[in-house]
Residue frames as a rotation matrix with the C-alpha (Angstrom) as fourth column:
UNK 1
-0.674 0.586 -0.450 1.25
-0.690 -0.281 0.667 4.95
0.265 0.760 0.594 -5.45
UNK 2
-0.640 0.549 0.537 -2.06
0.020 0.710 -0.704 3.13
-0.768 -0.440 -0.466 -5.24
UNK 3
-0.897 0.423 0.127 -4.33
0.197 0.125 0.972 1.91
0.395 0.897 -0.195 -7.99
UNK 4
-0.381 0.832 0.405 -8.02
-0.783 -0.523 0.338 2.93
0.493 -0.188 0.850 -7.66
UNK 5
0.614 0.750 -0.248 -9.79
-0.446 0.588 0.674 0.96
0.651 -0.303 0.696 -4.95
UNK 6
0.055 -0.676 -0.735 -6.61
0.555 0.632 -0.540 0.03
0.830 -0.378 0.410 -3.06
UNK 7
0.874 0.283 -0.395 -6.52
0.475 -0.327 0.817 0.90
0.101 -0.902 -0.421 0.64
UNK 8
0.262 -0.781 0.566 -4.05
0.027 -0.581 -0.814 3.73
0.965 0.228 -0.131 1.15
UNK 9
-0.479 -0.512 -0.713 -1.92
0.725 0.227 -0.650 4.01
0.495 -0.828 0.263 4.30
UNK 10
0.341 0.636 0.693 -3.89
-0.077 -0.716 0.694 5.70
0.937 -0.290 -0.195 7.07
UNK 11
0.225 -0.253 0.941 -3.69
-0.911 -0.398 0.110 6.07
0.347 -0.882 -0.319 10.85
UNK 12
0.867 0.116 0.485 -3.82
-0.331 0.861 0.386 2.32
-0.373 -0.495 0.785 11.46
UNK 13
0.754 -0.654 0.065 -0.95
0.440 0.429 -0.789 1.80
0.488 0.623 0.611 9.02
UNK 14
0.173 -0.700 0.693 1.08
-0.388 -0.695 -0.605 4.48
0.905 -0.165 -0.392 10.79
UNK 15
0.489 0.060 0.870 0.43
-0.870 0.102 0.482 2.94
-0.060 -0.993 0.102 14.22
UNK 16
0.949 -0.137 0.285 1.51
0.138 0.990 0.016 -0.48
-0.284 0.024 0.959 12.94
UNK 17
0.576 -0.780 0.244 4.58
0.220 -0.140 -0.966 1.07
0.787 0.610 0.091 11.31
UNK 18
0.201 -0.481 0.853 5.69
-0.835 -0.539 -0.107 2.47
0.511 -0.691 -0.511 14.69
UNK 19
0.698 0.097 0.710 5.24
-0.542 0.719 0.434 -0.98
-0.468 -0.688 0.555 16.23
UNK 20
0.911 -0.388 0.138 7.28
0.384 0.681 -0.623 -2.55
0.148 0.621 0.770 13.43
UNK 21
0.428 -0.780 0.455 10.05
-0.247 -0.586 -0.772 0.02
0.869 0.218 -0.444 13.89
UNK 22
0.311 -0.262 0.914 10.41
-0.949 -0.136 0.284 -1.07
0.050 -0.955 -0.291 17.52
UNK 23
0.927 0.074 0.368 10.98
-0.123 0.986 0.111 -4.72
-0.355 -0.148 0.923 16.58
UNK 24
-0.054 -0.997 0.062 14.36
-0.452 0.080 0.888 -6.32
-0.890 0.020 -0.455 16.01
UNK 25
0.924 0.317 0.212 14.36
0.074 0.395 -0.916 -6.75
-0.374 0.862 0.341 12.25
UNK 26
0.005 -0.992 -0.126 17.68
-0.394 -0.118 0.912 -7.81
-0.919 0.046 -0.391 10.76
UNK 27
-0.183 -0.132 -0.974 18.87
-0.978 0.121 0.167 -8.95
0.096 0.984 -0.151 7.33
UNK 28
-0.795 -0.095 -0.598 17.31
-0.212 0.969 0.127 -12.33
0.568 0.228 -0.791 6.71
UNK 29
-0.753 0.615 0.232 14.41
-0.223 0.094 -0.970 -11.94
-0.619 -0.783 0.066 9.13
UNK 30
-0.850 0.502 0.158 11.44
0.419 0.464 0.781 -13.78
0.319 0.730 -0.605 7.64
UNK 31
-0.745 0.594 -0.303 8.31
-0.189 -0.624 -0.759 -11.61
-0.640 -0.508 0.577 7.63
UNK 32
-0.585 0.688 0.429 4.75
0.784 0.346 0.516 -12.13
0.207 0.638 -0.742 6.42
UNK 33
-0.867 0.438 -0.237 2.33
-0.313 -0.850 -0.424 -9.26
-0.387 -0.293 0.874 5.91
UNK 34
-0.524 0.794 0.309 -1.36
0.817 0.571 -0.083 -10.16
-0.242 0.209 -0.948 5.76
UNK 35
0.613 0.784 0.099 -3.37
0.770 -0.566 -0.293 -7.66
-0.174 0.256 -0.951 3.72
UNK 36
-0.305 -0.939 -0.160 -0.50
0.876 -0.342 0.341 -5.64
-0.375 -0.036 0.926 2.30
UNK 37
0.685 0.578 -0.444 -2.50
0.352 -0.796 -0.493 -3.01
-0.638 0.181 -0.748 0.40
UNK 38
0.908 -0.373 -0.193 0.06
-0.396 -0.608 -0.688 -0.68
0.139 0.701 -0.699 -1.19
UNK 39
0.578 -0.724 -0.377 2.90
0.585 0.690 -0.427 -2.66
0.569 0.026 0.822 0.38
UNK 40
0.496 -0.394 0.774 4.03
-0.425 -0.887 -0.180 0.25
0.757 -0.240 -0.607 2.55
UNK 41
0.640 -0.235 0.732 4.76
-0.709 0.187 0.680 -1.83
-0.296 -0.954 -0.047 5.66
UNK 42
0.849 -0.317 0.422 6.21
0.387 0.918 -0.090 -4.74
-0.359 0.240 0.902 3.73
UNK 43
0.564 -0.652 0.507 8.59
0.422 -0.301 -0.855 -2.41
0.710 0.696 0.105 1.93
UNK 44
0.566 -0.353 0.745 9.59
-0.720 -0.651 0.239 -0.75
0.400 -0.672 -0.623 5.19
UNK 45
0.709 -0.284 0.645 10.62
-0.292 0.715 0.636 -4.16
-0.642 -0.639 0.424 6.49
UNK 46
0.782 -0.408 0.471 12.35
0.622 0.543 -0.564 -5.04
-0.026 0.734 0.679 3.21
UNK 47
0.651 -0.541 0.532 14.39
-0.161 -0.784 -0.600 -1.84
0.742 0.305 -0.597 3.43
UNK 48
0.445 -0.473 0.760 15.85
-0.883 -0.092 0.460 -3.23
-0.148 -0.876 -0.459 6.66
UNK 49
-0.536 -0.757 -0.373 17.03
-0.829 0.556 0.063 -6.37
0.160 0.343 -0.926 4.91
UNK 50
-0.280 0.506 0.816 14.14
-0.437 0.689 -0.578 -8.65
-0.855 -0.518 0.029 5.85
UNK 51
-0.990 0.132 -0.052 12.84
0.026 0.527 0.849 -11.35
0.140 0.839 -0.525 3.52
UNK 52
-0.588 0.806 -0.072 9.22
-0.425 -0.383 -0.820 -10.28
-0.688 -0.451 0.568 3.16
UNK 53
-0.824 0.517 0.230 6.21
0.519 0.527 0.673 -12.11
0.227 0.674 -0.703 1.77
UNK 54
-0.760 0.613 -0.215 3.10
-0.433 -0.725 -0.536 -9.95
-0.484 -0.314 0.817 1.32
UNK 55
-0.782 0.571 0.249 -0.38
0.623 0.708 0.332 -11.36
0.013 0.415 -0.910 0.68
UNK 56
-0.669 0.657 -0.347 -3.61
-0.456 -0.732 -0.507 -9.67
-0.587 -0.181 0.789 -0.38
UNK 57
-0.233 0.690 0.685 -6.98
0.548 0.676 -0.493 -10.84
-0.803 0.261 -0.536 -1.72
UNK 58
0.735 0.503 -0.454 -7.15
-0.012 -0.661 -0.750 -7.88
-0.677 0.557 -0.480 -4.10
UNK 59
0.359 -0.599 0.715 -5.40
0.927 0.321 -0.196 -8.14
-0.112 0.733 0.671 -7.45
UNK 60
0.674 -0.101 0.731 -5.19
0.211 -0.923 -0.322 -4.35
0.708 0.371 -0.601 -7.57
UNK 61
0.854 -0.395 0.340 -3.42
-0.477 -0.331 0.814 -4.32
-0.209 -0.857 -0.471 -4.21
UNK 62
0.523 -0.677 0.517 -1.01
0.489 0.735 0.469 -7.04
-0.698 0.008 0.716 -5.39
UNK 63
0.417 -0.333 0.845 -0.22
0.835 -0.225 -0.501 -5.06
0.358 0.916 0.184 -8.54
UNK 64
0.829 -0.068 0.555 0.21
-0.183 -0.971 0.155 -1.85
0.528 -0.230 -0.818 -6.54
UNK 65
0.785 -0.548 0.288 2.60
-0.255 0.136 0.957 -3.48
-0.564 -0.825 -0.033 -4.07
UNK 66
0.394 -0.651 0.649 4.65
0.794 0.596 0.116 -5.02
-0.462 0.470 0.752 -6.87
UNK 67
0.517 -0.165 0.840 4.90
0.573 -0.663 -0.483 -1.69
0.636 0.731 -0.248 -8.69
UNK 68
0.881 -0.182 0.438 5.92
-0.413 -0.748 0.520 0.10
0.233 -0.638 -0.734 -5.50
UNK 69
0.648 -0.684 0.334 8.59
0.172 0.559 0.811 -2.53
-0.742 -0.468 0.480 -4.87
UNK 70
0.326 -0.508 0.798 9.95
0.945 0.139 -0.297 -2.02
0.040 0.850 0.525 -8.38
UNK 71
0.710 0.007 0.705 9.91
0.161 -0.975 -0.152 1.75
0.686 0.221 -0.693 -7.92
UNK 72
0.778 -0.404 0.481 11.87
-0.624 -0.399 0.672 1.49
-0.080 -0.823 -0.562 -4.66
UNK 73
0.185 -0.723 -0.665 14.10
-0.558 0.480 -0.677 -1.28
0.809 0.497 -0.315 -6.02
UNK 74
-0.388 -0.210 0.897 13.40
-0.897 0.308 -0.316 -3.53
-0.210 -0.928 -0.308 -3.07
UNK 75
-0.811 0.094 -0.578 12.88
-0.157 0.916 0.369 -7.29
0.564 0.389 -0.728 -3.14
UNK 76
-0.508 0.730 0.458 9.33
-0.717 -0.064 -0.694 -8.20
-0.478 -0.681 0.555 -2.18
UNK 77
-0.958 0.279 -0.072 7.38
0.207 0.839 0.504 -11.41
0.201 0.467 -0.861 -2.75
UNK 78
-0.587 0.809 -0.022 3.74
-0.706 -0.526 -0.474 -10.47
-0.395 -0.263 0.880 -3.30
UNK 79
-0.959 0.275 0.062 1.07
0.281 0.907 0.313 -13.17
0.030 0.317 -0.948 -3.51
UNK 80
-0.500 0.863 0.070 -2.60
-0.764 -0.478 0.434 -12.98
0.408 0.164 0.898 -4.42
UNK 81
-0.081 0.608 -0.790 -5.16
0.053 0.794 0.606 -14.86
0.995 0.007 -0.096 -2.35
UNK 82
0.852 0.455 0.259 -6.05
-0.268 -0.047 0.962 -15.89
0.450 -0.889 0.082 1.17
UNK 83
0.100 -0.913 0.396 -3.16
-0.944 -0.213 -0.253 -15.91
0.315 -0.348 -0.883 3.62
UNK 84
0.247 0.017 0.969 -3.99
-0.659 0.736 0.155 -19.37
-0.711 -0.677 0.193 4.98
UNK 85
0.853 0.102 0.512 -3.64
0.248 0.783 -0.570 -21.00
-0.460 0.613 0.643 1.57
UNK 86
0.854 -0.509 0.107 -0.82
-0.102 -0.366 -0.925 -18.93
0.510 0.779 -0.364 0.08
UNK 87
0.381 -0.751 0.538 1.64
-0.923 -0.282 0.260 -19.39
-0.043 -0.596 -0.802 2.95
UNK 88
0.508 -0.155 -0.847 1.92
-0.377 0.845 -0.380 -23.13
0.774 0.512 0.371 2.21
UNK 89
0.896 -0.040 -0.442 2.72
0.377 0.594 0.711 -24.14
0.234 -0.804 0.547 5.80
UNK 90
-0.100 -0.951 0.292 5.71
0.462 -0.304 -0.833 -21.78
0.881 0.052 0.470 5.97
UNK 91
0.565 0.190 -0.803 6.70
0.820 -0.239 0.521 -20.15
-0.093 -0.952 -0.291 9.24
UNK 92
0.304 -0.369 0.878 7.94
0.298 -0.839 -0.456 -16.66
0.905 0.400 -0.145 9.90
UNK 93
-0.639 -0.582 -0.504 9.83
0.705 -0.180 -0.686 -14.66
0.308 -0.793 0.525 12.51
UNK 94
-0.761 0.382 -0.524 7.28
0.003 -0.806 -0.592 -11.84
-0.648 -0.453 0.612 12.34
UNK 95
-0.424 0.719 0.551 3.72
0.886 0.202 0.417 -11.55
0.188 0.665 -0.723 11.04
UNK 96
-0.931 0.173 -0.323 2.17
-0.099 -0.967 -0.233 -8.15
-0.352 -0.185 0.917 10.37
UNK 97
-0.497 0.822 0.277 -1.59
0.849 0.395 0.351 -7.78
0.179 0.410 -0.895 10.04
UNK 98
-0.829 0.441 -0.345 -3.82
-0.315 -0.877 -0.364 -4.81
-0.462 -0.193 0.865 9.34
UNK 99
-0.808 0.492 0.325 -6.96
0.586 0.731 0.348 -6.85
-0.066 0.472 -0.879 8.61
UNK 100
-0.360 0.819 0.447 -10.46
-0.093 -0.508 0.856 -5.68
0.928 0.267 0.259 7.76
UNK 101
-0.784 0.030 -0.620 -12.02
0.595 0.320 -0.737 -4.80
0.176 -0.947 -0.269 11.12
UNK 102
-0.836 0.532 0.133 -14.88
-0.544 -0.836 -0.074 -2.36
0.072 -0.134 0.988 10.59
UNK 103
-0.617 0.696 0.366 -18.18
0.251 0.616 -0.747 -3.77
-0.746 -0.369 -0.555 11.92
UNK 104
-0.837 0.345 -0.425 -20.66
-0.534 -0.346 0.771 -4.17
0.119 0.872 0.474 9.07
UNK 105
0.005 0.941 0.338 -24.33
-0.911 0.144 -0.387 -5.22
-0.413 -0.306 0.858 8.94
UNK 106
0.529 0.175 -0.831 -23.54
-0.654 0.707 -0.268 -8.09
0.540 0.685 0.488 6.56
UNK 107
0.696 -0.205 0.688 -22.49
-0.491 0.564 0.664 -11.37
-0.524 -0.800 0.292 8.15
UNK 108
0.641 -0.510 0.573 -19.96
0.693 0.705 -0.149 -12.19
-0.328 0.493 0.806 5.42
UNK 109
-0.222 -0.812 -0.539 -16.85
0.228 -0.581 0.781 -10.69
-0.948 0.051 0.314 3.88
UNK 110
0.614 0.393 -0.684 -17.23
-0.520 -0.451 -0.726 -8.73
-0.594 0.801 -0.072 0.63
UNK 111
0.437 -0.424 0.794 -15.96
0.579 0.807 0.112 -10.64
-0.688 0.411 0.598 -2.39
UNK 112
-0.127 -0.475 0.871 -15.08
0.940 -0.337 -0.047 -7.56
0.315 0.813 0.490 -4.42
UNK 113
0.574 0.352 0.739 -14.70
0.293 -0.931 0.216 -3.81
0.765 0.093 -0.638 -4.27
UNK 114
-0.263 -0.776 0.573 -12.82
-0.253 -0.517 -0.818 -1.52
0.931 -0.360 -0.060 -1.89
UNK 115
0.454 0.517 0.726 -14.96
-0.821 -0.072 0.566 -2.60
0.345 -0.853 0.392 1.10
UNK 116
0.733 -0.271 -0.624 -12.88
0.269 0.958 -0.100 -5.79
0.625 -0.095 0.775 1.21
UNK 117
-0.299 -0.938 0.177 -10.22
0.226 -0.249 -0.942 -3.67
0.927 -0.242 0.287 2.91
UNK 118
-0.776 -0.050 0.628 -12.44
-0.509 -0.538 -0.672 -2.81
0.372 -0.841 0.392 5.88
UNK 119
0.231 0.953 0.196 -15.76
-0.907 0.138 0.398 -4.68
0.352 -0.269 0.896 6.22
UNK 120
-0.728 -0.587 -0.355 -15.50
-0.381 0.777 -0.501 -7.65
0.570 -0.230 -0.789 8.62
UNK 121
-0.337 0.676 -0.655 -18.96
0.548 0.707 0.448 -8.74
0.766 -0.208 -0.609 9.76
UNK 122
0.566 0.784 0.256 -21.25
0.277 -0.473 0.836 -7.55
0.776 -0.403 -0.485 12.58
UNK 123
0.917 -0.263 -0.301 -18.51
0.258 -0.183 0.948 -7.55
-0.304 -0.947 -0.100 15.24
UNK 124
0.723 -0.646 -0.245 -15.60
-0.682 -0.610 -0.403 -6.73
0.111 0.459 -0.882 12.92
UNK 125
0.091 -0.718 0.690 -13.85
-0.766 0.392 0.509 -9.98
-0.636 -0.575 -0.515 13.81
UNK 126
0.928 0.364 0.082 -14.31
-0.242 0.754 -0.610 -12.26
-0.284 0.547 0.788 10.78
UNK 127
0.588 -0.789 -0.178 -10.65
-0.035 0.195 -0.980 -11.93
0.808 0.583 0.087 9.76
UNK 128
0.017 -0.582 0.813 -9.19
-0.909 -0.348 -0.230 -11.12
0.417 -0.735 -0.535 13.19
UNK 129
0.499 0.244 0.832 -10.39
-0.691 0.691 0.212 -14.45
-0.523 -0.681 0.513 14.59
UNK 130
0.984 -0.177 -0.018 -8.89
0.121 0.740 -0.661 -16.36
0.130 0.649 0.750 11.66
UNK 131
0.274 -0.935 0.225 -5.54
-0.358 -0.317 -0.878 -14.68
0.893 0.160 -0.422 12.22
UNK 132
0.100 -0.183 0.978 -5.65
-0.995 0.012 0.104 -15.55
-0.031 -0.983 -0.181 15.93
UNK 133
0.775 0.289 0.562 -6.37
-0.334 0.942 -0.024 -19.19
-0.537 -0.169 0.826 15.12
UNK 134
0.916 -0.398 0.052 -3.71
0.235 0.427 -0.873 -19.38
0.325 0.812 0.485 12.39
UNK 135
0.651 -0.686 0.325 -0.91
-0.707 -0.704 -0.070 -17.55
0.277 -0.184 -0.943 14.23
UNK 136
0.433 -0.545 0.718 0.67
-0.476 0.538 0.696 -20.65
-0.765 -0.643 -0.027 15.87
UNK 137
0.546 -0.180 0.818 1.13
0.602 0.763 -0.234 -22.31
-0.583 0.620 0.525 12.47
UNK 138
0.868 -0.174 0.464 2.56
0.287 -0.587 -0.757 -19.14
0.404 0.791 -0.459 10.93
UNK 139
0.632 -0.593 0.498 5.20
-0.710 -0.702 0.065 -18.34
0.311 -0.395 -0.864 13.56
UNK 140
-0.108 -0.761 -0.640 8.45
0.128 0.628 -0.768 -19.92
0.986 -0.165 0.030 14.62
UNK 141
0.500 0.150 -0.853 8.80
0.847 0.120 0.518 -20.40
0.180 -0.981 -0.067 18.40
UNK 142
-0.243 -0.546 -0.802 9.56
0.690 -0.678 0.253 -16.95
-0.682 -0.492 0.542 19.73
UNK 143
-0.697 0.040 0.716 8.03
0.630 -0.444 0.637 -15.36
0.344 0.895 0.285 16.62
UNK 144
-0.730 0.351 -0.586 5.96
0.182 -0.727 -0.662 -12.19
-0.659 -0.590 0.466 16.91
UNK 145
-0.171 0.757 0.630 2.51
0.946 -0.052 0.319 -11.24
0.274 0.651 -0.708 15.65
UNK 146
-0.839 0.024 -0.544 1.78
0.161 -0.943 -0.290 -7.52
-0.520 -0.331 0.787 15.33
UNK 147
-0.429 0.779 0.458 -1.85
0.838 0.152 0.525 -6.73
0.339 0.608 -0.718 14.57
UNK 148
-0.973 0.196 -0.123 -3.80
-0.142 -0.925 -0.351 -3.49
-0.183 -0.324 0.928 14.54
UNK 149
-0.453 0.879 0.145 -7.55
0.654 0.218 0.725 -3.19
0.606 0.423 -0.674 14.88
UNK 150
-0.257 0.474 0.842 -10.31
-0.372 -0.853 0.366 -1.05
0.892 -0.219 0.395 16.36
UNK 151
-0.955 -0.011 0.298 -11.27
-0.294 0.194 -0.936 -1.15
-0.047 -0.981 -0.188 20.01
UNK 152
-0.029 0.993 -0.114 -14.81
-0.997 -0.036 -0.065 -1.71
-0.069 0.112 0.991 18.69
UNK 153
0.248 0.063 -0.967 -13.66
-0.524 0.848 -0.079 -5.27
0.815 0.526 0.244 17.94
UNK 154
0.927 0.189 0.325 -12.96
-0.373 0.360 0.855 -6.11
0.045 -0.914 0.404 21.59
UNK 155
0.110 -0.978 -0.180 -9.17
-0.723 0.046 -0.689 -6.32
0.682 0.206 -0.702 22.07
UNK 156
-0.213 -0.163 0.963 -9.69
-0.895 0.429 -0.125 -8.46
-0.393 -0.888 -0.237 25.18
UNK 157
0.768 0.531 0.359 -11.30
-0.311 0.799 -0.516 -11.10
-0.560 0.284 0.778 22.99
UNK 158
0.707 -0.595 -0.382 -8.28
-0.405 0.102 -0.909 -10.99
0.579 0.797 -0.169 20.70
UNK 159
-0.244 -0.849 0.468 -5.90
-0.903 0.023 -0.430 -11.48
0.354 -0.528 -0.772 23.61
UNK 160
0.109 0.370 0.923 -8.00
-0.713 0.676 -0.187 -14.34
-0.692 -0.638 0.338 24.97
UNK 161
0.958 0.284 -0.041 -8.09
-0.222 0.642 -0.734 -16.12
-0.182 0.712 0.678 21.61
UNK 162
0.374 -0.900 -0.225 -4.35
-0.563 -0.028 -0.826 -15.70
0.737 0.435 -0.517 21.17
UNK 163
-0.296 -0.444 0.846 -3.75
-0.949 0.235 -0.208 -17.10
-0.107 -0.865 -0.491 24.64
UNK 164
0.500 0.577 0.646 -5.96
-0.469 0.807 -0.357 -20.09
-0.728 -0.125 0.674 23.83
UNK 165
0.955 -0.172 -0.243 -3.90
-0.169 0.359 -0.918 -20.60
0.245 0.917 0.314 20.68
UNK 166
0.638 -0.732 -0.239 -0.68
0.763 0.559 0.325 -20.68
-0.104 -0.390 0.915 22.71
UNK 167
-0.109 -0.652 0.751 0.60
0.577 -0.656 -0.486 -17.12
0.810 0.380 0.447 22.29
UNK 168
-0.104 0.004 -0.995 1.43
0.912 -0.399 -0.097 -14.57
-0.397 -0.917 0.038 24.98
UNK 169
-0.176 0.134 0.975 -0.18
0.749 -0.624 0.221 -11.31
0.639 0.769 0.009 23.94
UNK 170
-0.172 0.184 -0.968 -0.62
0.756 -0.605 -0.249 -7.77
-0.631 -0.775 -0.035 25.18
UNK 171
0.768 0.417 0.485 -1.78
0.620 -0.675 -0.401 -4.39
0.160 0.609 -0.777 23.96
UNK 172
-0.106 -0.957 -0.271 1.27
0.959 -0.170 0.227 -2.24
-0.263 -0.236 0.936 23.30
UNK 173
-0.971 -0.205 -0.121 -0.15
0.167 -0.949 0.269 0.96
-0.170 0.241 0.956 21.79
UNK 174
0.029 0.999 0.043 -3.38
0.911 -0.009 -0.412 2.89
-0.411 0.052 -0.910 21.49
UNK 175
-0.957 -0.274 -0.099 -4.41
0.211 -0.887 0.411 5.91
-0.200 0.372 0.906 19.43
UNK 176
0.037 0.984 -0.171 -7.59
0.493 -0.167 -0.854 7.94
-0.869 -0.053 -0.491 19.01
UNK 177
-0.947 -0.291 0.138 -8.47
0.249 -0.389 0.887 8.97
-0.204 0.874 0.441 15.46
UNK 178
-0.432 0.831 -0.350 -11.48
-0.702 -0.554 -0.448 10.81
-0.566 0.052 0.823 14.03
UNK 179
0.110 0.584 0.804 -14.18
0.263 0.763 -0.590 8.69
-0.959 0.276 -0.069 12.46
UNK 180
-0.919 -0.366 -0.143 -13.82
-0.072 -0.200 0.977 8.32
-0.386 0.909 0.157 8.73
UNK 181
-0.498 0.764 -0.411 -16.65
-0.859 -0.368 0.356 8.32
0.120 0.530 0.840 6.18
UNK 182
-0.464 0.336 -0.820 -17.40
-0.036 0.917 0.396 4.59
0.885 0.214 -0.413 6.60
UNK 183
-0.718 0.179 -0.673 -18.04
0.692 0.286 -0.662 4.83
0.074 -0.941 -0.329 10.35
UNK 184
-0.835 0.431 -0.342 -19.92
-0.291 -0.873 -0.391 8.12
-0.467 -0.227 0.854 9.97
UNK 185
-0.503 0.652 -0.568 -22.19
-0.724 0.041 0.688 6.48
0.472 0.757 0.452 7.41
UNK 186
-0.213 0.388 -0.897 -22.98
0.259 0.907 0.331 3.66
0.942 -0.161 -0.294 9.88
UNK 187
-0.811 -0.205 0.548 -23.49
-0.393 -0.503 -0.770 5.80
0.434 -0.840 0.327 12.95
UNK 188
0.055 0.925 0.375 -27.11
-0.985 -0.012 0.173 4.78
0.165 -0.379 0.911 13.57
UNK 189
0.637 0.167 -0.752 -26.37
-0.227 0.974 0.023 1.09
0.736 0.156 0.659 13.05
UNK 190
-0.389 -0.867 -0.311 -23.28
0.182 0.259 -0.949 1.15
0.903 -0.426 0.057 15.28
UNK 191
-0.685 0.211 0.698 -25.28
-0.691 -0.491 -0.530 2.81
0.231 -0.845 0.482 18.03
UNK 192
0.399 0.916 -0.050 -28.09
-0.868 0.394 0.302 0.27
0.296 -0.077 0.952 17.66
UNK 193
0.520 -0.297 -0.801 -25.53
0.095 0.952 -0.291 -2.53
0.849 0.075 0.523 18.10
UNK 194
0.983 -0.146 -0.112 -24.02
0.092 -0.138 0.986 -0.96
-0.159 -0.980 -0.123 21.20
UNK 195
0.322 -0.915 0.242 -20.71
0.946 0.301 -0.121 -0.40
0.038 0.268 0.963 19.39
UNK 196
-0.689 -0.495 0.530 -20.78
0.479 -0.859 -0.180 3.38
0.545 0.130 0.829 19.64
UNK 197
-0.332 0.535 -0.777 -22.28
0.773 -0.318 -0.549 5.96
-0.541 -0.782 -0.308 21.96
UNK 198
0.669 0.620 0.409 -24.45
0.740 -0.604 -0.294 8.88
0.065 0.500 -0.864 20.89
UNK 199
0.954 -0.285 -0.091 -22.19
-0.281 -0.958 0.054 11.73
-0.102 -0.026 -0.994 19.84
UNK 200
0.330 -0.882 0.337 -19.11
0.178 0.408 0.895 9.55
-0.927 -0.236 0.292 19.59
UNK 201
0.975 0.008 -0.221 -16.84
-0.207 -0.317 -0.926 10.64
-0.077 0.948 -0.308 16.75
UNK 202
0.053 -0.995 -0.084 -13.44
-0.992 -0.043 -0.117 9.12
0.112 0.089 -0.990 17.55
UNK 203
0.876 0.141 -0.461 -12.21
-0.175 0.984 -0.030 5.58
0.450 0.107 0.887 17.08
UNK 204
0.387 -0.778 0.495 -9.61
-0.776 0.016 0.631 3.96
-0.499 -0.628 -0.597 19.30
UNK 205
0.637 -0.318 -0.703 -7.04
-0.398 0.644 -0.653 1.85
0.660 0.695 0.284 17.49
UNK 206
0.649 -0.434 0.625 -4.93
-0.557 0.288 0.779 -0.72
-0.518 -0.854 -0.055 19.29
UNK 207
0.034 -0.701 -0.712 -1.76
-0.778 0.429 -0.459 -2.67
0.628 0.570 -0.531 18.55
UNK 208
0.871 0.171 0.461 -1.76
-0.415 0.757 0.504 -6.27
-0.263 -0.631 0.730 19.72
UNK 209
-0.025 -0.923 -0.383 1.67
-0.879 0.202 -0.431 -7.86
0.475 0.326 -0.817 20.10
UNK 210
0.803 0.340 0.490 1.79
-0.532 0.780 0.329 -11.60
-0.270 -0.525 0.807 20.68
UNK 211
-0.242 -0.950 -0.200 4.73
-0.970 0.245 0.010 -13.99
0.040 0.196 -0.980 20.98
UNK 212
0.600 0.375 -0.706 4.61
-0.439 0.893 0.102 -17.66
0.669 0.249 0.700 20.03
UNK 213
0.418 -0.403 0.814 5.72
-0.856 0.125 0.501 -19.75
-0.303 -0.907 -0.293 22.99
């Protein structure tokens, strides 16, 4: 279930779910999900016995994830707020992130409304870059970051930033999906910014997997 305005699982969620399924998750594995939305990925990990903490800036998303955890009778710690402040210097074996990554004309993150789930500044990297910078403090040595975002956001830049932060990263999966209504509504702007070609109607999603050294 999802309360109105909460980001529902879509193609990026599915791609990240496949990446999560390939990881060694055992009972007691400590996992953090950044931007949990409905809690679908967090609950998938919890069903494998992991100890999962899920964070979201939306109260509706937090409520949705908690209700879904109750419905599935799975233990899930769901926190409201920014991931950098709510984690309280804790470390994890695995961090999952499906952050806002859609390029938007505004140079700031929305403070309310459903657009918080996707708008991420002119290059789509306002949250991605924060996750890259924070990853070393969030992961145990040998811990894994799994993050999904659009190829519009320059995956090479993500890998470079992770390397600079002390993580060994690579792109492990790619998928082409049709543009949704948000991208279609910004077609002219995206083209003017050099982020899309004329006639382009598919978005490439990527999975970045990085290990803390």
